[in-house]
C-alpha positions as a Markdown table, in Angstrom:
| # | Residue | x | y | z |
|---|---|---|---|---|
| 1 | Unk | 147.8 | 92.3 | 98.2 |
| 2 | Unk | 147.1 | 88.9 | 99.5 |
| 3 | Unk | 145.5 | 86.2 | 97.5 |
| 4 | Unk | 144.5 | 82.7 | 98.4 |
| 5 | Unk | 146.2 | 79.8 | 96.8 |
| 6 | Unk | 144.4 | 77.1 | 95.0 |
| 7 | Unk | 146.2 | 74.5 | 97.0 |
| 8 | Unk | 144.6 | 72.3 | 99.7 |
| 9 | Unk | 146.8 | 74.0 | 102.4 |
| 10 | Unk | 144.9 | 77.2 | 102.0 |
| 11 | Unk | 148.2 | 79.1 | 102.5 |
| 12 | Unk | 148.2 | 82.8 | 102.0 |
| 13 | Unk | 150.4 | 83.9 | 99.4 |
| 14 | Unk | 151.7 | 87.5 | 99.2 |
| 15 | Unk | 152.1 | 89.0 | 95.8 |
| 16 | Unk | 154.0 | 91.8 | 94.6 |
| 17 | Unk | 152.2 | 95.1 | 94.7 |
| 18 | Unk | 152.8 | 98.3 | 92.5 |
| 19 | Unk | 155.5 | 100.8 | 93.7 |
| 20 | Unk | 153.9 | 104.3 | 93.5 |
| 21 | Unk | 156.6 | 106.2 | 95.0 |
| 22 | Unk | 158.8 | 108.1 | 92.6 |
| 23 | Unk | 162.3 | 109.4 | 93.7 |
| 24 | Unk | 163.1 | 112.5 | 91.9 |
| 25 | Unk | 166.7 | 113.7 | 91.7 |
| 26 | Unk | 166.9 | 116.1 | 89.1 |
| 27 | Unk | 164.7 | 119.1 | 87.9 |
| 28 | Unk | 161.6 | 117.1 | 89.6 |
| 29 | Unk | 163.2 | 117.9 | 93.1 |
| 30 | Unk | 161.1 | 121.1 | 92.9 |
| 31 | Unk | 157.6 | 120.4 | 94.2 |
| 32 | Unk | 156.3 | 123.3 | 92.1 |
| 33 | Unk | 157.6 | 122.0 | 88.8 |
| 34 | Unk | 156.3 | 118.4 | 89.8 |
| 35 | Unk | 152.9 | 119.9 | 90.5 |
| 36 | Unk | 152.7 | 121.1 | 86.9 |
| 37 | Unk | 154.0 | 117.8 | 85.3 |
| 38 | Unk | 152.1 | 115.4 | 87.6 |
| 39 | Unk | 149.3 | 117.3 | 89.3 |
| 40 | Unk | 147.9 | 114.3 | 91.2 |
| 41 | Unk | 151.1 | 113.3 | 92.8 |
| 42 | Unk | 151.6 | 114.7 | 96.3 |
| 43 | Unk | 154.9 | 115.1 | 98.0 |
| 44 | Unk | 155.5 | 112.0 | 100.2 |
| 45 | Unk | 158.8 | 113.1 | 101.6 |
| 46 | Unk | 162.6 | 113.4 | 101.2 |
| 47 | Unk | 165.4 | 110.8 | 101.5 |
| 48 | Unk | 168.7 | 109.6 | 100.3 |
| 49 | Unk | 169.8 | 107.1 | 97.9 |
| 50 | Unk | 172.8 | 105.5 | 99.7 |
| 51 | Unk | 175.3 | 104.1 | 97.5 |
| 52 | Unk | 174.5 | 106.1 | 94.4 |
| 53 | Unk | 175.9 | 109.0 | 92.8 |
| 54 | Unk | 174.5 | 112.0 | 90.7 |
| 55 | Unk | 176.3 | 112.1 | 87.4 |
| 56 | Unk | 175.7 | 113.1 | 83.8 |
| 57 | Unk | 175.6 | 111.2 | 80.6 |
| 58 | Unk | 174.0 | 111.4 | 77.1 |
| 59 | Unk | 175.7 | 114.6 | 76.1 |
| 60 | Unk | 174.9 | 113.8 | 72.3 |
| 61 | Unk | 171.2 | 113.6 | 73.2 |
| 62 | Unk | 170.8 | 116.4 | 75.7 |
| 63 | Unk | 169.4 | 119.7 | 74.4 |
| 64 | Unk | 172.6 | 121.6 | 75.4 |
| 65 | Unk | 174.8 | 119.2 | 77.2 |
| 66 | Unk | 174.8 | 116.0 | 79.4 |
| 67 | Unk | 171.7 | 114.9 | 81.1 |
| 68 | Unk | 171.6 | 114.0 | 85.0 |
| 69 | Unk | 171.2 | 110.4 | 86.0 |
| 70 | Unk | 172.5 | 108.3 | 88.7 |
| 71 | Unk | 174.8 | 105.3 | 88.9 |
| 72 | Unk | 175.8 | 103.0 | 91.8 |
| 73 | Unk | 178.7 | 104.3 | 93.9 |
| 74 | Unk | 179.2 | 102.9 | 97.3 |
| 75 | Unk | 180.9 | 106.1 | 98.6 |
| 76 | Unk | 178.3 | 108.6 | 97.6 |
| 77 | Unk | 174.5 | 109.5 | 98.2 |
| 78 | Unk | 171.9 | 111.6 | 96.3 |
| 79 | Unk | 169.3 | 113.6 | 97.8 |
| 80 | Unk | 165.7 | 112.7 | 96.5 |
| 81 | Unk | 162.2 | 114.0 | 96.7 |
| 82 | Unk | 159.6 | 111.3 | 97.0 |
| 83 | Unk | 156.3 | 111.7 | 95.3 |
| 84 | Unk | 153.2 | 109.5 | 95.6 |
| 85 | Unk | 152.5 | 108.8 | 91.8 |
| 86 | Unk | 149.2 | 107.4 | 90.6 |
| 87 | Unk | 149.1 | 105.4 | 87.3 |
| 88 | Unk | 147.9 | 108.4 | 85.0 |
| 89 | Unk | 150.5 | 110.9 | 86.5 |
| 90 | Unk | 153.2 | 108.2 | 85.8 |
| 91 | Unk | 152.1 | 108.0 | 82.1 |
| 92 | Unk | 152.3 | 111.8 | 82.0 |
| 93 | Unk | 155.8 | 111.7 | 83.7 |
| 94 | Unk | 156.8 | 108.9 | 81.1 |
| 95 | Unk | 155.9 | 111.3 | 78.2 |
| 96 | Unk | 157.4 | 114.3 | 79.8 |
| 97 | Unk | 160.6 | 112.6 | 80.3 |
| 98 | Unk | 160.7 | 111.0 | 76.8 |
| 99 | Unk | 160.7 | 107.3 | 78.4 |
| 100 | Unk | 159.0 | 106.1 | 75.1 |
| 101 | Unk | 162.1 | 107.1 | 73.3 |
| 102 | Unk | 164.1 | 104.5 | 74.8 |
| 103 | Unk | 166.8 | 106.8 | 76.5 |
| 104 | Unk | 165.4 | 106.2 | 80.0 |
| 105 | Unk | 164.7 | 103.1 | 82.0 |
| 106 | Unk | 162.8 | 102.8 | 85.3 |
| 107 | Unk | 164.4 | 101.1 | 88.0 |
| 108 | Unk | 163.3 | 100.3 | 91.6 |
| 109 | Unk | 165.7 | 101.6 | 94.4 |
| 110 | Unk | 165.5 | 101.6 | 98.2 |
| 111 | Unk | 165.4 | 105.2 | 99.7 |
| 112 | Unk | 166.6 | 105.9 | 103.2 |
| 113 | Unk | 163.9 | 108.0 | 104.7 |
| 114 | Unk | 165.1 | 108.6 | 108.5 |
| 115 | Unk | 165.5 | 105.3 | 110.0 |
| 116 | Unk | 163.4 | 103.3 | 107.5 |
| 117 | Unk | 163.8 | 102.3 | 103.9 |
| 118 | Unk | 161.2 | 102.9 | 101.2 |
| 119 | Unk | 160.9 | 101.2 | 97.7 |
| 120 | Unk | 160.7 | 103.7 | 95.0 |
| 121 | Unk | 161.2 | 103.9 | 91.2 |
| 122 | Unk | 163.3 | 106.4 | 89.2 |
| 123 | Unk | 164.6 | 107.2 | 85.8 |
| 124 | Unk | 168.2 | 106.2 | 84.7 |
| 125 | Unk | 169.6 | 107.4 | 81.5 |
| 126 | Unk | 170.5 | 104.5 | 79.2 |
| 127 | Unk | 173.9 | 106.0 | 78.1 |
| 128 | Unk | 177.5 | 106.1 | 78.9 |
| 129 | Unk | 178.5 | 108.4 | 81.8 |
| 130 | Unk | 180.4 | 111.6 | 80.8 |
| 131 | Unk | 180.0 | 114.9 | 79.4 |
| 132 | Unk | 179.2 | 118.2 | 81.1 |
| 133 | Unk | 175.8 | 119.7 | 81.7 |
| 134 | Unk | 175.1 | 123.1 | 80.5 |
| 135 | Unk | 175.4 | 125.9 | 83.3 |
| 136 | Unk | 171.8 | 126.6 | 82.9 |
| 137 | Unk | 170.8 | 123.0 | 83.4 |
| 138 | Unk | 172.9 | 122.6 | 86.4 |
| 139 | Unk | 171.5 | 125.6 | 87.8 |
| 140 | Unk | 167.8 | 124.3 | 87.2 |
| 141 | Unk | 168.8 | 121.2 | 89.2 |
| 142 | Unk | 170.4 | 123.0 | 92.1 |
| 143 | Unk | 167.5 | 125.4 | 92.3 |
| 144 | Unk | 165.1 | 122.4 | 92.4 |
| 145 | Unk | 167.3 | 120.7 | 95.1 |
| 146 | Unk | 166.9 | 123.9 | 97.0 |
| 147 | Unk | 163.2 | 124.3 | 96.7 |
| 148 | Unk | 162.9 | 120.5 | 97.7 |
| 149 | Unk | 164.6 | 121.1 | 100.9 |
| 150 | Unk | 167.9 | 119.4 | 100.2 |
| 151 | Unk | 170.6 | 120.5 | 102.7 |
| 152 | Unk | 172.6 | 123.6 | 101.9 |
| 153 | Unk | 175.8 | 121.6 | 101.7 |
| 154 | Unk | 174.3 | 119.3 | 99.0 |
| 155 | Unk | 172.9 | 122.4 | 96.9 |
| 156 | Unk | 176.3 | 124.0 | 97.0 |
| 157 | Unk | 178.1 | 120.8 | 95.9 |
| 158 | Unk | 175.7 | 120.7 | 92.9 |
| 159 | Unk | 176.5 | 124.4 | 92.1 |
| 160 | Unk | 180.2 | 123.5 | 92.1 |
| 161 | Unk | 180.0 | 120.8 | 89.6 |
| 162 | Unk | 181.9 | 121.5 | 86.3 |
| 163 | Unk | 179.6 | 122.5 | 83.4 |
| 164 | Unk | 179.4 | 124.1 | 80.1 |
| 165 | Unk | 179.3 | 127.8 | 80.2 |
| 166 | Unk | 177.5 | 128.0 | 76.7 |
| 167 | Unk | 176.1 | 125.5 | 74.5 |
| 168 | Unk | 178.8 | 124.0 | 72.2 |
| 169 | Unk | 178.1 | 122.7 | 68.7 |
């Protein structure tokens, strides 16, 4: 977006534009699941969050274990699916993810897509890292990564992560 300044110089001022690309790293990696949650949001492509690591947190607020999130880690990368999300679908995703509960924050990140970088937003859990996801939840994430076209080595690493065999009270 470009606006004209109200100064005598007639300088062009570039303003910030809305970021519509959403970077999914958990169950929303699955394009079929995303099509149900945000039907007006087409797949834009895939990429990597370089310098980030998939982890789990919020074991006390998860339905049967810790929830997926990402944290900065210079030695790691997270596979993501990028979706072009219009405002209405973003509101729907916020509701689906429970962003209004204050557990999730939206942040902007740079996603490596081939030789370029794209600016995108994603959800991060506002909780301390730690705890184990349930085996079911970890399986959902690994299946979603596979459906989203993640490399087989990445999917296998997900399937090998430690998890809870059953929900613990």
